[in-house]
C-alpha positions as CSV (number, residue, x, y, z in Angstrom):
1,M,-112.5,310.9,34.7
2,S,-111.6,311.1,38.3
3,N,-114.1,308.4,39.3
4,C,-113.5,306.1,37.6
5,I,-109.3,306.3,38.4
6,S,-110.0,306.5,41.7
7,R,-111.2,303.3,42.0
8,P,-108.7,301.0,39.7
9,R,-106.6,302.8,43.0
10,R,-108.7,301.7,45.7
11,R,-108.3,297.9,44.6
12,V,-105.3,298.3,44.0
13,R,-105.5,299.9,47.7
14,G,-107.7,297.3,49.0
15,A,-105.4,293.6,47.1
16,A,-102.3,295.1,49.2
17,R,-103.7,295.9,52.5
18,F,-105.2,292.1,52.3
19,L,-101.8,291.5,50.5
20,L,-100.3,292.7,53.9
21,A,-102.5,290.9,55.8
22,A,-101.7,287.7,54.6
23,A,-98.2,287.8,54.8
24,A,-98.6,288.8,58.5
25,L,-100.9,286.5,59.4
26,G,-98.6,283.8,57.0
27,I,-95.5,284.8,59.5
28,L,-97.3,284.7,62.6
29,G,-98.7,281.1,62.0
30,S,-94.8,280.1,60.8
31,A,-94.0,281.9,63.6
32,T,-96.2,279.8,66.1
33,L,-95.8,276.5,64.3
34,R,-91.6,276.6,65.3
35,A,-92.5,277.4,68.9
36,A,-94.9,274.5,69.1
37,A,-92.5,272.0,67.0
38,Q,-89.5,273.4,68.6
39,E,-91.5,273.3,72.9
40,P,-91.9,269.3,72.9
41,G,-94.6,267.6,74.5
42,P,-95.1,264.7,77.7
43,A,-94.0,262.3,74.6
44,G,-90.1,264.3,73.9
45,K,-90.2,265.5,77.2
46,F,-89.1,261.5,78.0
47,A,-87.4,260.4,75.3
48,K,-85.3,264.0,75.6
49,G,-84.6,262.3,79.3
50,E,-83.8,258.3,78.0
51,K,-81.3,260.0,76.2
52,M,-79.8,262.2,78.7
53,A,-79.4,259.1,81.0
54,E,-78.1,257.3,77.6
55,E,-75.4,259.8,77.2
56,A,-74.3,260.0,81.2
57,L,-73.9,256.4,81.8
58,A,-72.0,256.2,78.3
59,A,-69.9,259.4,80.1
60,K,-66.5,258.3,81.1
61,E,-66.1,258.2,85.1
62,P,-63.7,261.5,86.0
63,E,-59.9,260.0,86.7
64,T,-59.4,260.5,90.0
65,P,-56.1,262.5,90.9
66,K,-52.6,260.7,90.1
67,K,-50.8,260.5,94.2
68,A,-47.8,262.3,94.2
69,P,-45.0,259.8,93.7
70,D,-43.2,258.2,98.0
71,P,-39.8,259.7,98.4
72,R,-39.1,256.6,100.5
73,A,-40.4,253.4,97.7
74,A,-37.9,255.7,95.0
75,Y,-35.3,255.2,97.6
76,L,-36.1,251.5,98.7
77,A,-36.0,250.9,95.1
78,E,-33.0,252.3,94.8
79,T,-31.1,250.5,97.8
80,P,-28.8,248.0,96.9
81,E,-29.2,244.4,98.3
82,M,-27.3,242.8,100.6
83,N,-25.2,240.2,98.9
84,L,-23.9,237.2,101.8
85,W,-20.5,236.4,100.7
86,D,-19.5,240.1,99.6
87,M,-20.3,240.2,103.4
88,T,-18.5,237.3,104.7
89,V,-15.2,239.1,102.7
90,A,-15.8,242.3,104.4
91,G,-16.4,241.3,108.1
92,G,-12.2,240.4,108.0
93,P,-10.1,238.1,109.2
94,L,-12.0,237.1,111.9
95,M,-14.9,235.3,109.4
96,V,-11.9,232.5,109.0
97,P,-11.7,230.5,112.5
98,I,-16.1,231.3,112.1
99,G,-16.2,229.4,109.1
100,L,-14.2,226.5,109.8
101,F,-16.1,226.3,113.6
102,S,-19.3,226.2,111.1
103,V,-17.8,223.2,109.2
104,L,-17.0,222.1,112.6
105,V,-20.2,221.9,114.0
106,V,-21.7,220.3,111.1
107,A,-20.0,217.7,110.4
108,L,-19.9,216.5,114.1
109,G,-23.9,216.9,114.1
110,F,-24.0,214.6,111.1
111,E,-21.1,211.7,112.5
112,R,-22.8,212.2,116.1
113,A,-26.5,211.1,114.9
114,I,-25.2,208.3,113.5
115,A,-23.2,207.8,116.3
116,L,-26.0,208.1,119.3
117,R,-28.1,205.2,118.7
118,R,-29.5,203.0,120.6
119,S,-28.5,200.3,118.4
120,N,-24.6,201.4,119.5
121,I,-25.3,202.1,123.0
122,L,-28.1,199.7,124.5
123,P,-29.5,197.8,121.3
124,R,-32.7,196.2,121.9
125,R,-31.6,193.1,120.5
126,L,-29.4,192.3,123.6
127,I,-31.9,192.8,126.6
128,R,-33.8,190.6,124.7
129,G,-31.3,188.5,124.1
130,L,-30.5,188.5,128.4
131,K,-34.2,188.2,129.4
132,S,-34.8,185.0,127.5
133,L,-31.6,183.3,129.2
134,G,-33.4,184.7,132.5
135,H,-34.5,181.9,134.7
136,Q,-37.0,182.2,137.7
137,E,-34.9,179.5,140.0
138,R,-31.9,178.8,137.8
139,G,-31.1,183.0,136.9
140,I,-28.6,183.8,134.3
141,D,-25.6,181.7,133.4
142,P,-22.6,184.7,133.5
143,G,-21.1,182.2,130.2
144,Q,-24.2,182.9,128.1
145,V,-24.5,186.1,128.7
146,Y,-20.7,187.0,127.6
147,R,-21.7,184.9,124.2
148,V,-25.2,187.7,123.8
149,C,-22.7,190.1,124.6
150,Q,-19.9,188.9,121.9
151,K,-23.8,188.8,119.5
152,H,-24.1,192.2,120.2
153,P,-21.4,195.0,120.6
154,S,-21.6,198.4,121.6
155,S,-21.4,200.4,125.3
156,A,-23.6,197.9,127.3
157,A,-21.3,194.8,126.1
158,S,-18.3,196.5,127.2
159,V,-19.9,197.6,131.0
160,I,-21.2,193.6,131.0
161,R,-18.2,192.3,130.4
162,A,-16.7,194.2,132.9
163,L,-19.1,192.8,135.4
164,L,-18.6,189.3,134.4
165,L,-14.5,189.6,135.2
166,K,-15.7,191.0,138.7
167,L,-17.9,187.8,139.4
168,G,-17.1,186.2,142.9
169,R,-15.4,189.6,144.8
170,P,-17.8,192.1,146.8
171,H,-20.9,194.0,146.0
172,S,-19.0,197.5,146.2
173,E,-16.3,196.1,143.8
174,V,-18.4,194.8,141.4
175,R,-20.4,197.7,141.5
176,E,-17.1,200.2,141.7
177,A,-16.3,198.0,138.3
178,I,-19.5,198.7,136.9
179,R,-19.3,202.6,137.4
180,E,-15.2,202.7,135.8
181,A,-16.9,201.1,132.7
182,S,-19.9,203.1,132.8
183,Q,-17.1,206.4,132.8
184,R,-15.1,205.6,130.4
185,E,-17.5,204.7,127.9
186,V,-19.5,208.4,128.2
187,D,-16.2,210.0,128.2
188,R,-15.7,208.1,125.1
189,L,-19.0,209.0,123.7
190,N,-19.2,212.4,124.6
191,G,-15.4,213.4,123.8
192,P,-16.8,214.8,119.7
193,V,-19.9,216.4,122.1
194,R,-17.1,218.2,123.9
195,W,-16.3,220.1,120.8
196,L,-20.0,221.3,120.0
197,N,-19.4,222.7,123.2
198,L,-16.4,224.5,122.4
199,S,-17.6,226.1,119.5
200,A,-20.9,227.2,121.8
201,A,-18.5,229.3,123.6
202,V,-16.0,230.3,121.4
203,A,-17.9,231.6,118.0
204,P,-19.4,234.1,119.4
205,M,-16.6,236.1,121.5
206,L,-14.7,235.9,117.8
207,G,-17.8,237.7,116.7
208,L,-17.3,240.2,119.2
209,L,-14.2,240.6,118.9
210,G,-14.2,241.0,115.0
211,T,-17.0,243.8,115.6
212,V,-14.7,245.5,118.6
213,Q,-11.8,245.7,116.2
214,G,-14.6,247.4,113.2
215,M,-15.8,249.8,115.4
216,I,-12.6,250.7,116.4
217,L,-11.3,250.8,113.0
218,A,-14.7,252.6,112.4
219,F,-15.2,255.6,114.4
220,F,-10.9,255.8,114.2
221,T,-12.0,256.9,110.3
222,T,-14.5,258.6,111.1
223,A,-12.5,261.1,112.7
224,H,-10.0,261.3,110.7
225,L,-12.4,262.6,107.0
226,P,-12.1,265.4,105.9
227,V,-13.6,268.7,106.1
228,G,-17.3,268.6,104.0
229,A,-17.0,264.8,103.8
230,N,-20.6,262.5,104.4
231,K,-19.2,261.5,108.3
232,A,-23.0,259.5,108.9
233,E,-23.0,257.8,106.0
234,D,-19.4,256.3,106.5
235,L,-20.0,255.8,109.6
236,A,-22.9,253.7,109.5
237,T,-21.7,251.7,106.9
238,S,-18.7,250.6,108.7
239,I,-20.9,249.8,111.7
240,Y,-23.6,247.4,109.7
241,V,-19.8,246.2,108.3
242,A,-18.4,245.0,111.7
243,L,-21.4,244.0,113.0
244,V,-21.2,240.8,110.1
245,T,-19.0,239.2,112.7
246,T,-21.3,238.9,115.3
247,F,-23.7,237.8,113.8
248,A,-22.0,235.0,111.5
249,G,-20.6,233.7,115.2
250,L,-24.1,233.8,117.3
251,A,-25.3,232.1,114.1
252,V,-22.7,228.8,114.3
253,A,-23.1,228.8,118.2
254,I,-26.7,228.7,118.4
255,P,-26.9,225.3,116.7
256,A,-23.5,224.0,118.3
257,A,-25.6,224.6,122.1
258,V,-28.3,222.5,120.9
259,L,-26.9,219.6,119.1
260,A,-24.4,219.3,122.6
261,H,-27.7,219.6,124.1
262,L,-29.2,217.3,122.7
263,F,-26.0,214.6,122.0
264,N,-25.7,215.0,126.3
265,G,-29.0,213.9,127.2
266,R,-29.7,211.3,124.8
267,I,-26.6,209.5,126.4
268,L,-27.3,210.3,130.0
269,R,-31.3,209.0,128.7
270,L,-29.6,205.6,127.9
271,F,-27.2,205.1,130.4
272,R,-29.8,205.2,133.3
273,E,-31.6,202.9,130.7
274,M,-28.7,200.8,131.1
275,D,-28.0,201.1,135.0
276,E,-31.2,198.9,135.2
277,V,-30.5,196.6,132.7
278,L,-27.4,196.2,135.1
279,L,-29.1,195.7,138.4
280,V,-31.1,193.0,137.0
281,L,-28.7,191.7,135.2
282,E,-26.5,191.7,138.7
283,S,-29.0,190.0,140.7
284,Q,-30.0,187.2,137.9
285,I,-25.7,186.5,138.1
286,R,-25.5,186.3,142.0
287,R,-28.6,183.7,142.1
288,H,-27.0,181.8,139.4
289,R,-24.2,181.7,141.4
290,R,-26.6,180.9,144.4
291,W,-28.2,178.0,142.4
292,Q,-24.9,176.1,141.4
293,R,-23.5,177.0,145.1
294,H,-26.7,174.5,146.3
295,R,-26.2,172.4,144.1
296,R,-22.5,171.5,144.6
297,E,-23.1,171.6,148.5
298,E,-26.0,169.2,149.0
299,V,-26.3,166.5,151.0
300,P,-27.3,163.0,149.6
301,P,-30.5,161.3,151.5
302,I,-29.1,159.2,154.7
303,G,-29.4,155.3,154.8
304,S,-27.7,156.3,151.0
305,S,-24.0,155.8,150.2
306,P,-21.8,156.4,146.9
307,T,-21.1,153.2,146.4
308,E,-24.2,151.8,146.6
309,G,-25.6,149.2,144.0
310,V,-21.3,149.4,141.6
311,L,-20.1,146.1,141.5
312,P,-16.6,146.1,143.6
313,L,-13.6,145.7,141.6
314,P,-11.3,142.5,141.2
315,P,-8.3,142.5,143.9
316,E,-5.0,142.7,141.9
317,E,-2.1,140.4,141.4
318,P,0.9,140.9,142.9
319,R,3.8,141.5,140.4
320,A,6.7,139.5,139.7
321,G,8.7,141.7,142.1
322,Q,6.1,142.2,144.7
323,V,6.6,138.6,145.3
324,A,9.9,137.7,145.3
325,S,10.2,140.5,148.1
326,K,7.8,139.1,149.8
327,R,9.3,135.2,149.6
328,K,12.4,137.1,150.8
């Protein structure tokens, strides 16, 4: 009886052990499979590397740290711009004469540029007309020269007329007349240019005077500022305002000096050419006068008389009063 009972128990125990062993083997196999699934092979590792590379490329670049704002740039941004009109007004009363000089320089610059053209001093048409009158033997007729000068009025024509008025005088008097006429024309042309020289000399002096006056007022104001005031800032403001007049004076004087130099050079160059033309013209007129004198003093050939080939006139009949006086 006991053996019959023990056998089923043994069977149950064996089945339980078998189940336990199977369960253990199942757990162990599942763990092994999980580990194998988690550990990638060569292809899995390559795919994982590609994925990591794509993620690295897709990632954003690290942002550079922002620089601290430059205090100098902020200061320059806050600095007000310089207004030319405000500076002109702040320059003081001496800016008025400097402004008048600037207007004078501009006006005279345009006027002299037009007045000192070659056509107004030594026209090319006048030179060509005089050359067309020249002759190797007879020279140039003074009457024709005078008519050419009337057709082309200019400074050269005025000097040539002064030469023609002294014909027949000694050479020294002719040269003196030419020199005086040329000097008169030079003085006439240089008259407005003198104002440019005056502007070039006076304008910077006015600017310097305004700067000295502004510096005196600046230091006086700074010395009497209350305690705790920003004297450096006030002094700097007064000084740059005082320098405005010097800048304005130089801005007027430099163009005036340049224009005066250019105009003086043009006058001297044209009158140098005129002197060469007058020397040639004077020699041609002297040749013409010698040719005329030679024609007047020409002696008729020997064996001829002034009345040769002229028919003799019939004798005059005596008048009635002359006949009665002879009878008596």
